[in-house]
DSSP file (Angstrom, degrees, kcal/mol; ACC not computed):
  #  RESIDUE AA STRUCTURE BP1 BP2  ACC     N-H-->O    O-->H-N    N-H-->O    O-->H-N    TCO  KAPPA ALPHA  PHI   PSI    X-CA   Y-CA   Z-CA
    1    1 A X              0   0    0      0, 0.0    59,-0.2     0, 0.0     2,-0.1   0.000 360.0 360.0 360.0 151.9  112.2   79.6  106.3
    2    2 A X        -     0   0    0     57,-0.1     2,-0.4    31,-0.1    31,-0.2  -0.391 360.0-143.6 -78.2 149.0  114.1   77.4  103.8
    3    3 A X  E     -A   32   0A   0     29,-3.4    29,-2.0    56,-0.1     2,-0.4  -0.934  13.4-162.5-110.9 137.6  115.3   78.4  100.4
    4    4 A X  E     -AB  31  58A   0     54,-2.5    54,-3.0    -2,-0.4     2,-0.4  -0.974   5.0-171.7-122.5 134.5  115.1   76.0   97.5
    5    5 A X  E     -AB  30  57A   0     25,-2.5    25,-3.2    -2,-0.4     2,-0.5  -0.992   2.9-166.4-125.1 133.2  117.1   76.3   94.2
    6    6 A X  E     -AB  29  56A   0     50,-2.6    50,-2.0    -2,-0.4     2,-0.4  -0.983   4.9-167.5-120.7 127.3  116.5   74.1   91.2
    7    7 A X  E     - B   0  55A   0     21,-2.9     2,-0.4    -2,-0.5    48,-0.2  -0.924   3.7-173.2-113.4 137.7  119.0   74.1   88.3
    8    8 A X  E    S- B   0  54A   0     46,-2.5    46,-2.5    -2,-0.4    20,-0.0  -0.999  74.2  -7.6-129.0 133.1  118.5   72.5   84.9
    9    9 A X  S    S-     0   0    0     -2,-0.4     2,-0.1    44,-0.2    -1,-0.1   0.889  88.4-178.3  51.9  44.4  121.1   72.2   82.2
   10   10 A X        -     0   0    0     43,-0.1    -1,-0.2     1,-0.1     3,-0.1  -0.455  29.0-104.4 -75.8 144.7  123.5   74.3   84.4
   11   11 A X    >>  -     0   0    0     38,-0.4     3,-1.7     1,-0.1     4,-0.5  -0.238  52.3 -76.8 -63.1 157.3  126.9   75.2   83.1
   12   12 A X  T 34 S+     0   0    0      1,-0.2    -1,-0.1     2,-0.1     0, 0.0  -0.268 116.7  18.8 -55.9 135.7  129.9   73.4   84.5
   13   13 A X  T 3> S+     0   0    0     -3,-0.1     4,-2.0     1,-0.0    -1,-0.2   0.151  94.4  99.4  92.0 -19.0  130.9   74.7   88.0
   14   14 A X  H <> S+     0   0    0     -3,-1.7     4,-1.9     2,-0.2    -2,-0.1   0.899  83.2  48.9 -70.5 -39.4  127.6   76.4   88.9
   15   15 A X  H  X S+     0   0    0     -4,-0.5     4,-1.4     2,-0.2    -1,-0.2   0.922 111.9  49.7 -64.1 -42.9  126.4   73.5   91.0
   16   16 A X  H  4 S+     0   0    0      1,-0.2     4,-0.3     2,-0.2    -2,-0.2   0.884 108.4  53.3 -62.3 -39.1  129.7   73.3   92.9
   17   17 A X  H >< S+     0   0    0     -4,-2.0     3,-1.2     1,-0.2     4,-0.2   0.906 107.7  51.0 -61.5 -41.5  129.5   77.1   93.5
   18   18 A X  H >X S+     0   0    0     -4,-1.9     4,-1.6     1,-0.3     3,-1.6   0.788  95.9  69.5 -69.1 -28.0  126.0   76.7   95.0
   19   19 A X  T 3< S+     0   0    0     -4,-1.4    -1,-0.3     1,-0.3    -2,-0.2   0.580  81.3  76.8 -69.8  -6.9  127.1   74.0   97.4
   20   20 A X  T <4 S+     0   0    0     -3,-1.2    -1,-0.3    -4,-0.3    -2,-0.2   0.797 115.1  16.4 -68.1 -27.0  129.2   76.5   99.3
   21   21 A X  T <4 S+     0   0    0     -3,-1.6    12,-0.3    -4,-0.2     2,-0.3   0.555 127.6  41.3-121.3 -15.2  125.9   77.8  100.9
   22   22 A X  S  < S-     0   0    0     -4,-1.6     2,-0.4    10,-0.1    10,-0.2  -0.872  74.2-114.0-135.5 165.3  123.3   75.1  100.3
   23   23 A X  E     -C   31   0A   0      8,-2.8     8,-2.6    -2,-0.3     2,-0.9  -0.862  22.8-134.3-102.4 132.3  123.0   71.3  100.4
   24   24 A X  E     +C   30   0A   0     -2,-0.4     6,-0.3     6,-0.2     3,-0.1  -0.767  26.7 175.9 -86.3 106.3  122.3   69.4   97.1
   25   25 A X  E    S-     0   0A   0      4,-1.8     2,-0.3    -2,-0.9    -1,-0.2   0.670  70.3  -0.6 -87.7 -18.5  119.6   66.9   98.1
   26   26 A X  E >  S-C   29   0A   0      3,-1.2     3,-2.4     0, 0.0     2,-0.3  -0.936 108.4 -56.1-156.4 169.1  119.1   65.6   94.6
   27   27 A X  T 3  S-     0   0    0     -2,-0.3     3,-0.1     1,-0.3    -2,-0.0  -0.340 126.1  -6.2 -57.6 113.6  120.8   66.3   91.2
   28   28 A X  T 3  S+     0   0    0     -2,-0.3   -21,-2.9     1,-0.2     2,-0.5   0.486 108.2 112.3  81.2   3.8  120.3   70.1   90.7
   29   29 A X  E <   -AC   6  26A   0     -3,-2.4    -4,-1.8   -23,-0.2    -3,-1.2  -0.949  44.3-175.6-114.5 119.5  118.0   70.6   93.8
   30   30 A X  E     -AC   5  24A   0    -25,-3.2   -25,-2.5    -2,-0.5     2,-0.4  -0.913   6.5-171.6-120.0 140.2  119.5   72.7   96.6
   31   31 A X  E     +AC   4  23A   0     -8,-2.6    -8,-2.8    -2,-0.4     2,-0.3  -0.984  22.8 126.3-130.9 140.0  118.1   73.4  100.0
   32   32 A X  E     -A    3   0A   0    -29,-2.0   -29,-3.4    -2,-0.4   -10,-0.1  -0.977  54.0-115.6-172.2-178.2  119.4   75.8  102.6
   33   33 A X        +     0   0    0    -12,-0.3   -31,-0.1    -2,-0.3   -11,-0.1  -0.430  44.8 165.9-131.1  57.4  118.7   78.7  104.9
   34   34 A X        -     0   0    0      1,-0.1    -2,-0.1     2,-0.1   -13,-0.0  -0.342  40.6-101.7 -73.9 157.6  120.9   81.6  103.7
   35   35 A X     >  -     0   0    0      1,-0.1     4,-2.8    -2,-0.0     5,-0.2  -0.235  36.0-103.0 -68.3 165.8  120.5   85.2  104.8
   36   36 A X  H  > S+     0   0    0      1,-0.2     4,-2.6     2,-0.2     5,-0.2   0.895 123.4  53.4 -57.8 -41.3  118.7   87.6  102.5
   37   37 A X  H  > S+     0   0    0      2,-0.2     4,-2.0     1,-0.2    -1,-0.2   0.917 110.8  45.1 -62.0 -44.1  122.1   89.1  101.6
   38   38 A X  H  > S+     0   0    0      2,-0.2     4,-3.0     1,-0.2    -2,-0.2   0.917 112.0  52.5 -66.8 -42.9  123.5   85.7  100.6
   39   39 A X  H  X S+     0   0    0     -4,-2.8     4,-2.7     1,-0.2    -2,-0.2   0.922 109.9  48.6 -57.9 -45.1  120.4   84.8   98.6
   40   40 A X  H  X S+     0   0    0     -4,-2.6     4,-1.9     2,-0.2    -1,-0.2   0.900 112.9  47.7 -63.4 -40.3  120.6   88.1   96.7
   41   41 A X  H  X S+     0   0    0     -4,-2.0     4,-1.9     2,-0.2    -2,-0.2   0.909 112.0  49.6 -65.4 -42.4  124.3   87.4   96.0
   42   42 A X  H  X S+     0   0    0     -4,-3.0     4,-3.2     1,-0.2     5,-0.2   0.919 108.7  53.2 -61.3 -43.2  123.6   83.9   94.9
   43   43 A X  H  X S+     0   0    0     -4,-2.7     4,-3.0     1,-0.2     5,-0.3   0.896 105.9  53.4 -62.1 -39.6  120.8   85.0   92.6
   44   44 A X  H  X S+     0   0    0     -4,-1.9     4,-1.7     2,-0.2    -1,-0.2   0.943 113.7  42.5 -57.7 -48.0  123.2   87.5   90.9
   45   45 A X  H  X S+     0   0    0     -4,-1.9     4,-2.2     2,-0.2    -2,-0.2   0.939 116.5  47.8 -64.7 -47.6  125.7   84.7   90.2
   46   46 A X  H  X S+     0   0    0     -4,-3.2     4,-1.4     1,-0.2    -2,-0.2   0.929 113.2  46.1 -61.1 -48.0  123.0   82.2   89.1
   47   47 A X  H  < S+     0   0    0     -4,-3.0     4,-0.3    -5,-0.2    -1,-0.2   0.820 116.0  46.4 -69.0 -29.8  121.1   84.6   86.8
   48   48 A X  H  < S+     0   0    0     -4,-1.7     3,-0.2    -5,-0.3    -1,-0.2   0.847 121.0  35.9 -77.1 -34.4  124.4   85.8   85.2
   49   49 A X  H  < S+     0   0    0     -4,-2.2   -38,-0.4    -5,-0.2    -2,-0.2   0.476  88.7  90.9-101.7  -2.8  125.9   82.3   84.7
   50   50 A X    ><  +     0   0    0     -4,-1.4     3,-2.4     1,-0.2    -1,-0.2   0.785  57.2 170.0 -69.4 -26.0  122.9   80.1   83.9
   51   51 A X  T 3  S-     0   0    0      1,-0.3    23,-0.2    -4,-0.3    -1,-0.2  -0.311  70.6  -6.4  59.2-123.8  123.3   80.7   80.1
   52   52 A X  T 3  S+     0   0    0     21,-0.1    -1,-0.3   -43,-0.1   -42,-0.1   0.443 121.8  86.9 -85.5  -0.8  121.0   78.3   78.2
   53   53 A X  S <  S-     0   0    0     -3,-2.4    21,-1.8    20,-0.1     2,-0.3   0.003  76.8-113.3 -82.7-166.1  119.9   76.4   81.3
   54   54 A X  E     -BD   8  73A   0    -46,-2.5   -46,-2.5    19,-0.2     2,-0.4  -0.981  23.1-171.6-133.7 145.8  117.2   77.2   83.8
   55   55 A X  E     -BD   7  72A   0     17,-2.2    17,-2.3    -2,-0.3     2,-0.4  -1.000   2.0-174.5-138.1 138.3  117.2   78.3   87.4
   56   56 A X  E     -BD   6  71A   0    -50,-2.0   -50,-2.6    -2,-0.4     2,-0.5  -1.000   3.4-169.6-130.2 131.0  114.3   78.6   89.9
   57   57 A X  E     -BD   5  70A   0     13,-2.7    13,-2.4    -2,-0.4     2,-0.5  -0.986   2.6-167.8-122.2 123.5  114.7   80.0   93.5
   58   58 A X  E     +BD   4  69A   0    -54,-3.0   -54,-2.5    -2,-0.5     2,-0.3  -0.951  22.5 167.6-107.9 124.9  111.9   79.7   96.0
   59   59 A X  E     - D   0  68A   0      9,-2.5     9,-2.7    -2,-0.5   -56,-0.1  -0.895  39.9 -82.8-137.5 161.1  112.5   81.9   99.0
   60   60 A X  E     + D   0  67A   0     -2,-0.3     2,-0.3   -59,-0.2     7,-0.3  -0.326  50.6 173.9 -63.4 146.4  110.7   83.3  102.1
   61   61 A X        -     0   0    0      5,-0.9     2,-1.3     2,-0.1    -1,-0.0  -0.986  41.9-113.5-151.3 158.6  108.6   86.4  101.6
   62   62 A X  S    S+     0   0    0     -2,-0.3     2,-0.2     4,-0.1    -2,-0.0  -0.587  79.0 101.3 -93.9  72.2  106.2   88.7  103.4
   63   63 A X  S >  S-     0   0    0     -2,-1.3     3,-0.7     5,-0.0    -2,-0.1  -0.807  90.3 -83.6-139.9-177.4  103.1   87.9  101.4
   64   64 A X  T 3  S+     0   0    0     20,-0.3    21,-0.1     1,-0.3    20,-0.0   0.863 128.9  44.3 -62.6 -36.7  100.1   85.7  101.7
   65   65 A X  T 3  S-     0   0    0     19,-0.4    -1,-0.3     2,-0.2     3,-0.1   0.646 102.6-133.0 -81.3 -14.6  101.8   82.6  100.5
   66   66 A X  S <  S+     0   0    0     -3,-0.7    -5,-0.9     1,-0.2     2,-0.3   0.637  77.0  74.2  69.1  16.8  104.9   83.3  102.6
   67   67 A X  E     -D   60   0A   0     -7,-0.3     2,-0.3     2,-0.0    -7,-0.2  -0.987  58.4-160.1-151.8 159.0  107.2   82.6   99.7
   68   68 A X  E     -D   59   0A   0     -9,-2.7    -9,-2.5    -2,-0.3     2,-0.4  -0.908  13.1-140.8-133.9 162.5  108.3   84.2   96.4
   69   69 A X  E     -D   58   0A   0     -2,-0.3    34,-1.9   -11,-0.2     2,-0.4  -0.974   8.5-166.6-130.9 142.3  109.9   82.7   93.3
   70   70 A X  E     -DE  57 102A   0    -13,-2.4   -13,-2.7    -2,-0.4     2,-0.3  -0.973  11.3-167.9-121.7 140.5  112.7   84.0   91.0
   71   71 A X  E     +DE  56 101A   0     30,-1.9    30,-1.6    -2,-0.4     2,-0.3  -0.957   8.7 171.3-128.8 150.5  113.3   82.4   87.6
   72   72 A X  E     +D   55   0A   0    -17,-2.3   -17,-2.2    -2,-0.3     2,-0.2  -0.978  33.2  44.6-151.4 162.7  116.1   82.7   85.1
   73   73 A X  E    S-D   54   0A   0     -2,-0.3     3,-0.3   -19,-0.2     2,-0.2  -0.556  85.1 -39.2 101.6-166.4  117.5   81.2   81.9
   74   74 A X  S    S+     0   0    0    -21,-1.8    -2,-0.1   -23,-0.2   -22,-0.0  -0.640 112.5  11.3 -99.2 155.7  115.9   80.2   78.7
   75   75 A X  S    S+     0   0    0     -2,-0.2     2,-0.2     1,-0.2    -1,-0.2   0.898  92.5 148.8  50.3  54.0  112.6   78.5   78.0
   76   76 A X        -     0   0    0     -3,-0.3    15,-0.4    -5,-0.0     2,-0.3  -0.655  52.5-102.8-116.3 168.7  111.4   79.0   81.6
   77   77 A X        -     0   0    0     -2,-0.2     2,-0.4    13,-0.1    13,-0.2  -0.636  35.7-139.8 -83.7 149.0  108.2   79.5   83.5
   78   78 A X  E     -F   89   0B   0     11,-3.0    11,-2.2    -2,-0.3     2,-0.3  -0.932  13.3-120.1-114.9 134.8  107.4   83.0   84.7
   79   79 A X  E     -F   88   0B   0     -2,-0.4     2,-0.4     9,-0.2     9,-0.2  -0.569  31.4-169.9 -72.3 133.0  106.0   83.9   88.1
   80   80 A X  E     -F   87   0B   0      7,-3.5     7,-2.9    -2,-0.3     2,-0.7  -0.993  16.8-136.6-127.6 130.2  102.7   85.8   87.7
   81   81 A X  E     -F   86   0B   0     -2,-0.4     2,-0.7     5,-0.2     5,-0.2  -0.776  19.0-176.5 -90.6 115.9  100.9   87.6   90.5
   82   82 A X  E >  S-F   85   0B   0      3,-3.0     3,-1.5    -2,-0.7    -2,-0.0  -0.876  75.6 -40.7-111.4  96.1   97.1   87.0   90.5
   83   83 A X  T 3  S-     0   0    0     -2,-0.7    -1,-0.1     1,-0.3     3,-0.1   0.884 123.7 -40.3  52.7  45.1   95.6   89.1   93.4
   84   84 A X  T 3  S+     0   0    0      1,-0.2     2,-0.5   -20,-0.0   -19,-0.4   0.374 118.0 108.4  89.8  -4.7   98.5   88.2   95.8
   85   85 A X  E <   -F   82   0B   0     -3,-1.5    -3,-3.0   -21,-0.1     2,-0.5  -0.927  63.9-138.3-108.1 125.3   98.8   84.5   94.7
   86   86 A X  E     +F   81   0B   0     -2,-0.5     2,-0.3    -5,-0.2    -5,-0.2  -0.719  28.3 172.2 -87.3 123.7  101.9   83.6   92.7
   87   87 A X  E     -F   80   0B   0     -7,-2.9    -7,-3.5    -2,-0.5     2,-0.4  -0.814  28.3-120.2-120.8 165.0  101.2   81.3   89.8
   88   88 A X  E     +F   79   0B   0     -2,-0.3     2,-0.3    -9,-0.2    -9,-0.2  -0.877  31.4 177.7-109.8 142.0  103.6   80.1   87.0
   89   89 A X  E     -F   78   0B   0    -11,-2.2   -11,-3.0    -2,-0.4     2,-0.6  -0.985  31.3-128.1-141.2 150.0  102.9   80.7   83.4
   90   90 A X        -     0   0    0     -2,-0.3     2,-0.2   -13,-0.2   -13,-0.1  -0.893  35.6-145.6 -92.7 122.1  104.5   80.1   80.0
   91   91 A X        -     0   0    0     -2,-0.6     5,-0.1   -15,-0.4     2,-0.1  -0.606  14.7-110.0 -91.1 150.1  104.5   83.3   78.2
   92   92 A X    >>  -     0   0    0     -2,-0.2     3,-1.6     1,-0.1     4,-0.6  -0.402  35.9-107.1 -70.2 154.7  104.2   83.7   74.4
   93   93 A X  G >4 S+     0   0    0      1,-0.3     3,-1.1     2,-0.2    -1,-0.1   0.863 120.5  53.9 -53.5 -40.0  107.3   84.9   72.6
   94   94 A X  G 34 S+     0   0    0      1,-0.2    -1,-0.3     0, 0.0    -3,-0.0   0.739 110.2  48.4 -69.0 -20.5  105.9   88.4   72.0
   95   95 A X  G <4 S+     0   0    0     -3,-1.6    -1,-0.2     2,-0.1    -2,-0.2   0.441  82.9 120.7 -96.7  -1.5  105.2   88.7   75.8
   96   96 A X    <<  -     0   0    0     -3,-1.1     2,-0.1    -4,-0.6    -3,-0.0  -0.426  59.8-132.1 -69.4 131.7  108.6   87.6   77.0
   97   97 A X        -     0   0    0     -2,-0.2     4,-0.1     2,-0.1    -1,-0.1  -0.401  13.9-126.3 -74.3 161.5  110.6   90.0   79.1
   98   98 A X  S    S+     0   0    0     -2,-0.1     2,-0.2     2,-0.1    -1,-0.1   0.640  85.8  42.9 -84.9 -14.1  114.3   90.6   78.1
   99   99 A X  S    S-     0   0    0      1,-0.1    -2,-0.1   -27,-0.0     2,-0.0  -0.656  99.2 -67.1-125.0-180.0  115.7   89.9   81.6
  100  100 A X        -     0   0    0     -2,-0.2     2,-0.3     1,-0.1   -28,-0.2  -0.309  53.6-125.4 -68.6 152.7  115.3   87.4   84.5
  101  101 A X  E     -E   71   0A   0    -30,-1.6   -30,-1.9    -4,-0.1     2,-0.3  -0.697  23.7-176.8-107.6 151.9  112.0   87.5   86.4
  102  102 A X  E      E   70   0A   0     -2,-0.3   -32,-0.2   -32,-0.2   -24,-0.0  -0.987 360.0 360.0-138.9 147.9  111.1   87.9   90.1
  103  103 A X              0   0    0    -34,-1.9   -33,-0.2    -2,-0.3    -1,-0.1   0.252 360.0 360.0-148.3 360.0  107.8   87.7   91.9
């Protein structure tokens, strides 16, 4: 299954780094079929270097929807699991986690 990564307000060089493993089909939208190991490595780099930007990774998963989402950066949507269905929500400031999210 395909993996999709969307970058917004990404720091210089991050898009170029991502093109080593994925194809940029539109500005900031990347598509590819990397292995789980490569996806995990990419996520480490993306979540560490995104800074004030935003990053979303949609990847294959063994759940009812057959996909999972990871989000990182500032002012982002958070994946929330409602009985096995992943939805996105904007959390209130008091509910914000201190690190990047996965679902």
